[in-house]
C-alpha positions in Angstrom: 62.9 -30.0 30.4 65.4 -28.4 32.8 68.8 -28.1 31.6 71.7 -27.6 33.8 73.4 -24.4 32.3 76.4 -24.5 34.6 78.4 -26.5 32.3 77.6 -24.1 29.4 78.2 -21.0 31.3 81.7 -22.2 32.1 82.5 -22.1 28.4 81.9 -18.3 28.1 85.5 -17.5 28.8 86.6 -20.2 26.3 84.7 -18.6 23.3 85.6 -15.4 21.5 83.4 -12.4 22.3 82.6 -11.6 18.7 80.9 -15.1 18.4 78.3 -14.0 20.9 77.6 -10.5 19.4 77.2 -11.5 15.7 74.0 -13.6 14.9 73.4 -15.3 11.6 69.7 -16.0 12.0 67.2 -14.3 9.6 63.6 -13.2 10.3 61.2 -15.8 8.9 58.5 -14.4 6.5 55.1 -14.6 8.1 53.6 -16.2 5.0 56.2 -19.1 5.4 55.2 -19.9 9.1 52.2 -22.0 7.9 54.4 -24.0 5.6 56.5 -25.0 8.6 53.5 -26.5 10.2 52.9 -28.7 7.1 56.5 -29.9 7.0 57.8 -33.1 8.5 61.3 -32.1 9.7 64.2 -34.4 9.6 65.0 -33.7 13.2 63.2 -31.8 16.0 64.6 -31.4 19.4 64.9 -29.1 22.4 68.5 -27.6 22.2 70.3 -24.7 23.9 71.3 -21.9 21.7 72.9 -18.4 22.5 70.5 -15.5 21.5 72.5 -12.4 20.7 69.2 -10.3 21.0 68.4 -11.4 24.5 72.1 -11.9 25.3 71.4 -15.2 27.1 71.3 -18.9 26.5 67.8 -20.3 25.6 66.4 -23.8 25.8 64.3 -23.8 22.6 62.7 -26.2 20.0 65.0 -26.4 16.8 63.8 -27.9 13.5 66.1 -29.4 10.8 64.5 -29.1 7.3 66.6 -29.9 4.2 69.1 -27.0 4.0 67.4 -25.0 6.7 67.5 -24.7 10.5 64.3 -23.2 11.8 64.3 -21.6 15.4 61.0 -19.9 16.5 60.4 -17.2 13.9 63.9 -17.3 12.4 65.8 -19.5 10.1 69.4 -20.2 8.8 70.5 -21.5 5.4 72.9 -24.3 6.2 74.6 -24.4 2.9 76.0 -21.1 3.7 77.5 -22.1 7.0 80.7 -23.7 8.1 80.3 -26.2 11.0 82.8 -26.4 13.8 83.0 -28.7 16.9 83.6 -26.8 20.2 86.3 -29.0 21.4 86.6 -27.0 24.6 83.2 -28.4 25.6 84.7 -31.8 26.2 86.4 -30.7 29.4 83.1 -29.4 30.9 81.4 -32.6 29.8 79.2 -30.8 27.3 78.6 -31.1 23.6 78.3 -28.0 21.4 78.9 -26.7 17.8 79.4 -23.4 16.1 77.7 -22.5 12.8 79.4 -19.6 11.0 78.3 -17.7 8.0 79.4 -14.4 6.4 76.8 -12.6 8.6 77.7 -14.1 12.0 77.6 -17.2 14.1 75.3 -19.4 16.1 76.1 -21.6 19.1 74.2 -24.8 19.7 74.6 -27.1 22.7 73.2 -30.5 23.1 71.7 -32.3 26.2 73.9 -35.4 25.9 76.2 -37.4 23.7 73.4 -39.4 22.1 71.6 -36.2 21.0 74.8 -34.8 19.7 75.6 -38.0 17.6 72.1 -37.8 16.2 72.3 -34.2 15.1 75.9 -33.9 13.9 75.8 -36.2 10.9 72.5 -34.6 9.6 74.0 -31.1 9.9 77.2 -32.2 8.1 75.1 -33.1 5.2 74.0 -29.5 4.6 76.9 -27.4 6.0 80.3 -26.7 4.6 83.0 -28.9 6.1 86.8 -28.4 6.3 90.0 -30.6 6.3 89.2 -32.5 3.1 92.7 -33.9 2.8 92.5 -35.3 6.2 89.3 -37.2 5.3 89.9 -38.2 1.7 92.4 -39.4 -0.8 92.2 -38.3 -4.5 92.6 -41.4 -6.6 92.1 -40.5 -10.2 90.5 -38.0 -12.6 87.7 -39.3 -14.6 86.9 -36.1 -16.6 87.9 -32.4 -16.2 87.2 -31.4 -12.5 85.8 -34.7 -11.5 87.6 -37.3 -9.5 87.3 -40.6 -7.7 88.0 -40.3 -4.1 88.2 -42.6 -1.1 87.3 -42.0 2.5 90.4 -42.8 4.5 88.4 -44.2 7.5 85.6 -46.1 5.9 87.4 -47.0 2.5 84.3 -46.0 0.5 84.5 -44.6 -2.9 82.9 -41.4 -3.9 82.9 -39.0 -6.9 84.0 -35.3 -6.3 83.8 -32.2 -8.3 86.8 -30.0 -7.4 86.4 -26.2 -8.0 89.4 -24.1 -7.7 88.9 -20.8 -5.9 90.3 -18.0 -7.9 89.6 -14.3 -8.1 88.0 -14.6 -11.4 86.0 -17.9 -10.8 82.2 -17.7 -10.3 82.0 -18.8 -6.6 78.7 -17.1 -6.1 77.1 -19.1 -8.9 78.6 -22.3 -7.4 77.1 -21.5 -4.1 73.7 -20.9 -5.7 73.9 -24.3 -7.3 74.9 -25.9 -4.0 71.8 -24.3 -2.4 69.6 -25.7 -5.2 71.1 -29.2 -5.0 70.6 -29.1 -1.2 66.9 -28.2 -1.4 65.7 -30.4 -4.4 66.3 -34.0 -5.5 65.8 -35.3 -9.0 67.4 -38.2 -11.0 68.9 -35.8 -13.5 70.6 -33.8 -10.7 73.5 -35.1 -8.7 72.8 -36.2 -5.3 75.1 -34.0 -3.1 76.4 -35.6 0.0 79.0 -33.2 1.5 80.6 -30.0 0.6 84.2 -29.2 1.8 85.7 -25.7 1.7 89.5 -25.6 2.2 90.2 -22.0 1.2 91.9 -23.0 -2.1 89.3 -25.5 -3.3 85.8 -26.4 -2.9 84.9 -30.1 -3.1 81.3 -31.3 -3.9 81.1 -34.9 -3.0 78.5 -37.2 -4.6 77.8 -40.9 -4.5 80.2 -42.9 -6.5 79.7 -42.9 -10.2 81.6 -42.7 -13.5 80.7 -40.4 -16.2 81.6 -38.9 -19.6 80.6 -35.5 -21.0 78.3 -35.7 -24.0 80.6 -33.4 -25.8 83.5 -35.6 -25.3 81.7 -38.7 -26.4 80.7 -36.9 -29.6 84.2 -35.9 -30.3 85.3 -39.6 -29.7 83.0 -40.5 -32.7 79.8 -41.4 -31.0 76.7 -41.4 -33.2 73.3 -41.6 -31.4 70.5 -43.5 -33.0 67.2 -41.9 -33.1 65.9 -43.6 -29.8 69.0 -42.5 -27.9 68.9 -39.0 -29.3 65.1 -38.7 -28.3 65.7 -40.0 -24.8 68.4 -37.4 -24.1 66.1 -34.6 -25.3 63.1 -35.9 -23.4 65.2 -36.3 -20.1 66.3 -32.7 -20.5 62.6 -31.5 -20.9 61.4 -33.5 -18.0 64.2 -32.0 -15.9 63.0 -28.5 -16.8 59.4 -29.4 -15.7 60.9 -30.3 -12.4 62.9 -27.2 -12.0 60.0 -24.9 -13.0 57.9 -26.5 -10.3 60.5 -25.4 -7.9 60.9 -21.9 -9.4 64.4 -22.6 -10.6 65.9 -22.4 -14.1 69.2 -24.0 -15.2 70.5 -21.3 -17.5 73.5 -23.2 -19.0 72.2 -26.3 -20.9 75.0 -27.3 -23.2 76.6 -30.6 -24.4 79.5 -29.8 -22.1 77.2 -29.7 -19.1 75.4 -32.8 -19.8 77.1 -35.8 -18.1 76.4 -39.4 -19.1 76.3 -41.9 -16.3 78.4 -44.8 -17.5 77.6 -46.9 -14.3 73.8 -46.9 -15.1 72.2 -49.8 -17.0 70.0 -47.3 -18.8 70.8 -44.1 -20.6 70.9 -41.6 -17.6 72.1 -38.1 -17.7 73.0 -35.4 -15.2 72.6 -31.7 -15.7 75.5 -29.8 -14.0 76.9 -26.2 -13.7 73.7 -24.4 -13.1 73.9 -20.6 -13.5 70.8 -20.2 -11.4 71.2 -17.2 -8.9 68.7 -16.5 -6.1 66.7 -13.4 -6.5 67.8 -13.0 -10.2 65.8 -9.8 -10.4 68.3 -8.1 -8.1 71.3 -9.6 -9.8 73.1 -8.0 -12.7 72.3 -9.6 -16.0 76.0 -9.2 -17.0 76.9 -12.1 -14.4 74.6 -14.5 -16.4 75.9 -13.4 -19.8 79.6 -13.7 -18.8 79.1 -17.3 -17.7 77.0 -18.6 -20.6 78.4 -19.4 -24.1 77.0 -16.8 -26.5 75.7 -19.6 -28.8 73.4 -20.7 -26.1 71.9 -17.3 -25.1 68.3 -16.9 -26.2 67.7 -13.9 -28.5 65.3 -12.4 -26.1 68.0 -12.1 -23.4 70.6 -10.9 -25.8 68.2 -8.2 -27.0 67.5 -7.2 -23.3 63.7 -7.8 -23.6 63.6 -10.7 -21.2 65.6 -12.4 -18.4 66.7 -16.0 -18.0 63.9 -18.4 -17.3 62.6 -21.9 -18.2 61.7 -20.4 -21.6 65.4 -19.5 -22.4 66.2 -23.0 -21.0 63.9 -24.4 -23.7 65.8 -22.5 -26.4 69.0 -24.0 -25.0 67.7 -27.5 -25.3 66.8 -26.5 -29.0 70.4 -25.5 -29.4 71.6 -28.9 -28.0 69.3 -30.7 -30.4 70.4 -28.7 -33.3 74.1 -29.3 -32.2 73.5 -33.1 -32.1 71.3 -33.2 -35.2 73.9 -31.5 -37.4 77.0 -32.4 -35.6 80.0 -32.8 -37.7 83.2 -34.3 -36.1 86.0 -31.7 -36.4 88.2 -32.7 -33.4 87.4 -29.5 -31.6 86.8 -29.3 -27.8 84.3 -26.4 -27.9 80.6 -26.6 -28.2 79.9 -23.4 -30.1 77.2 -23.2 -32.7 78.6 -20.5 -35.1 75.1 -19.7 -36.5 71.7 -21.3 -36.5 71.0 -22.1 -40.2 67.2 -22.5 -40.6 67.8 -23.3 -44.3 69.7 -26.3 -43.1 66.5 -27.6 -41.4 64.7 -26.8 -44.7 67.1 -28.9 -46.6 66.8 -31.7 -44.2 63.1 -31.7 -44.4 63.2 -31.7 -48.3 65.7 -34.6 -48.1 63.5 -36.6 -45.9 60.4 -35.9 -48.0 62.2 -37.2 -51.1 63.1 -40.3 -49.4 59.6 -40.9 -48.3 58.5 -40.6 -51.9 61.1 -43.4 -52.8 62.7 -41.0 -55.3 66.4 -40.5 -55.9 67.9 -37.9 -53.7 70.5 -35.7 -55.2 71.1 -33.9 -51.9 73.8 -36.3 -50.6 75.2 -33.7 -48.3 72.4 -34.2 -45.7 72.6 -37.9 -46.0 76.3 -38.3 -45.8 77.5 -35.4 -43.7 74.7 -35.2 -41.0 74.2 -38.7 -39.7 71.9 -37.8 -36.8 69.0 -36.4 -39.1 66.4 -39.1 -38.7 62.8 -37.9 -39.2 60.6 -34.9 -40.1 59.0 -34.9 -36.5 62.6 -34.5 -35.1 63.1 -31.4 -37.2 59.7 -30.0 -36.4 60.4 -30.1 -32.6 63.9 -28.5 -33.5 62.3 -25.8 -35.4 59.7 -24.9 -32.6 62.3 -24.9 -29.9 64.4 -22.4 -31.8 61.4 -20.0 -32.6 61.0 -16.6 -31.1 59.9 -16.4 -27.5 56.3 -15.6 -28.3 56.0 -18.5 -30.8 58.3 -21.0 -29.0 56.8 -24.3 -28.1 55.6 -24.7 -24.6 57.2 -27.0 -22.3 54.1 -29.4 -21.9 53.7 -29.5 -25.6 57.3 -30.3 -26.2 57.2 -33.3 -23.7 54.1 -34.6 -25.6 55.6 -33.9 -29.1 54.8 -36.5 -31.8 58.4 -37.3 -32.3 58.5 -39.0 -28.8 55.1 -40.6 -29.4 56.1 -42.1 -32.7 59.2 -43.6 -31.3 57.1 -45.1 -28.4 54.7 -46.6 -30.9 57.7 -48.1 -32.8 59.0 -49.7 -29.6 55.8 -51.6 -28.8 56.7 -55.3 -28.2 56.1 -57.5 -31.3 57.2 -61.1 -31.8 59.4 -60.3 -34.8 61.0 -57.3 -33.0 61.9 -59.5 -29.9 64.3 -61.5 -32.2 66.2 -58.5 -33.1 69.1 -57.0 -31.1 68.4 -53.4 -30.3 71.3 -50.9 -30.8 73.9 -50.9 -28.1 75.0 -47.7 -26.4 78.6 -48.8 -26.5 80.9 -46.1 -25.0 78.1 -44.5 -23.0 76.6 -47.4 -21.3 78.2 -50.4 -19.4 75.4 -53.0 -19.1 75.2 -55.1 -15.9 74.8 -58.7 -16.7 72.7 -59.6 -13.7 69.1 -58.3 -14.2 68.2 -58.4 -10.5 71.3 -56.3 -9.6 70.6 -53.9 -12.4 67.0 -53.4 -11.0 68.3 -52.8 -7.5 70.7 -50.2 -8.9 67.8 -48.4 -10.7 65.8 -48.2 -7.6 68.7 -46.5 -5.9 68.9 -43.9 -8.7 65.2 -42.9 -8.3 65.0 -40.1 -5.9 62.1 -37.7 -5.3 60.1 -36.7 -8.3 56.5 -36.0 -7.8 55.7 -36.3 -11.5 57.4 -39.6 -11.9 60.1 -38.7 -14.4 59.3 -39.7 -17.9 55.7 -40.4 -16.9 54.2 -39.3 -20.2 56.7 -41.3 -22.3 58.1 -44.5 -20.8 59.7 -45.8 -24.0 63.2 -45.5 -22.5 62.4 -48.1 -19.8 61.0 -50.4 -22.5 64.1 -50.0 -24.5 66.4 -50.8 -21.6 64.3 -53.9 -20.7 64.8 -55.2 -24.2 68.6 -54.4 -24.0 68.9 -56.4 -20.7 67.0 -59.3 -22.1 69.2 -59.4 -25.2 72.4 -58.9 -23.0 71.4 -62.0 -20.9 71.5 -64.3 -23.9 75.1 -63.4 -24.6 77.9 -65.4 -23.2 79.5 -63.6 -20.3 82.8 -62.0 -21.1 85.7 -61.6 -18.9 85.7 -57.8 -19.5 82.1 -57.3 -18.4 82.7 -59.5 -15.2 85.7 -57.3 -14.4 83.4 -54.2 -14.9 80.8 -55.6 -12.5 83.3 -56.6 -9.9 84.8 -53.1 -10.0 81.3 -51.7 -9.8 80.3 -53.8 -6.8 83.5 -52.8 -5.1 83.1 -49.1 -5.5 79.1 -48.9 -5.1 78.0 -47.2 -1.9 74.7 -47.3 -0.3 72.4 -44.3 -0.4 71.4 -43.4 3.2 67.8 -44.3 3.9 65.8 -41.6 5.6 63.2 -42.6 8.1 61.1 -39.5 7.5 59.0 -38.5 4.5 61.5 -36.7 2.3 58.9 -35.5 -0.1 57.2 -33.4 2.5 60.5 -32.3 4.0 61.5 -30.5 0.8 58.2 -28.4 0.6 59.4 -25.7 2.8 62.9 -25.5 1.9 61.9 -25.2 -1.8 59.7 -22.3 -1.1 62.5 -20.5 0.8 64.8 -21.0 -2.1 
């Protein structure tokens, strides 16, 4: 296709010289070239770019893959770039943008307005944007650092994480998390739509949802029943399975970094505040240790004999289970575990053994003080998660542990059980009263997961189906109608991609 470069060349005097001299493209590893051929791109077009190597404008094929721009044998990580419209193009009847990172710049020009309008929204989904205050209104804070916002033009509502940029704040870790969220999609990870960088704050914008931190719910007096407790641990384990497949670890799994989605009709959690850093082998371990609570650092890491990995994430899930199992409400806002007391697990097992023998139990401490000690299989999984690295339970074994299997068996439909009301989730779940609408919302929440999350253990879905059936038999309340009305008002539609997203993410995951 022949391009009239005259309009573009007229722009040379309008653009600073340093933009032409500094290139932000990186050489593509040879082993990754084959992966490109197997990847279905989001967009693929002939565009005009400026090559600093050849010092000329080139008409070349450009591929857009999640979080990556691929040009010939070079690529650019879009989450590291700010995108700027070249407004001076308009007077020359041209359309162009400038992508800028810490290493340099890339100029891209489009053949016509329709091509520009096709590419621009897609690029905005991955690049850092500016002028947040001109686009959105901050409405209310739902929890610390999370706000409900409204787009000024479309009037749509979103949820935003607001990160203050300070000299001591871990911006590098935040950028690492942004790269991960741009490259992978999973129901237990927030679906990132846009990132705005306004020098003082970084805004991560997600689809609208309301949430509570698990730690805050516990401090409010929440007591999880056995099924709810098991569902939280199982979802955490399934999330690790997905992260491991993508060569990523979380690194900071604590009750404060587990958000419960109060807009969902089933018990859904989000894992936030990842400490994953690209190329961890080249990063100082001090950065990891300084950003993780000491109670949640695996012993092999504190001893300096291992580095953060999925194995240390498993240990952190064990700490979370320990925290929940032996949680005592003390009106404190921290999540520390002063010391892992294995003898406490021994006493709990002895207590449960005595109960099974129908003998009088003298150890009332376990029964009265620790209300989330339920069964011996729960304690067995807890003990194995907290074991030394060489003896610690493997991820696959943990997912198939008999604690989950036993609960699944108990939840099999029986006529006499159908007449019973299953325990409600109260403060952590707002049930939708319309079954069809709830199913529609659940479908929106299901994003890419090659393993079909909770494939091995589907008891959560069985539980929630029972909850929905029970809820329908109740007389509709004015409060629930009001919640549903607000939910419908705030709900936004997830963008439907025309391409095969599962294949799109193959290449970008390998680059990460």
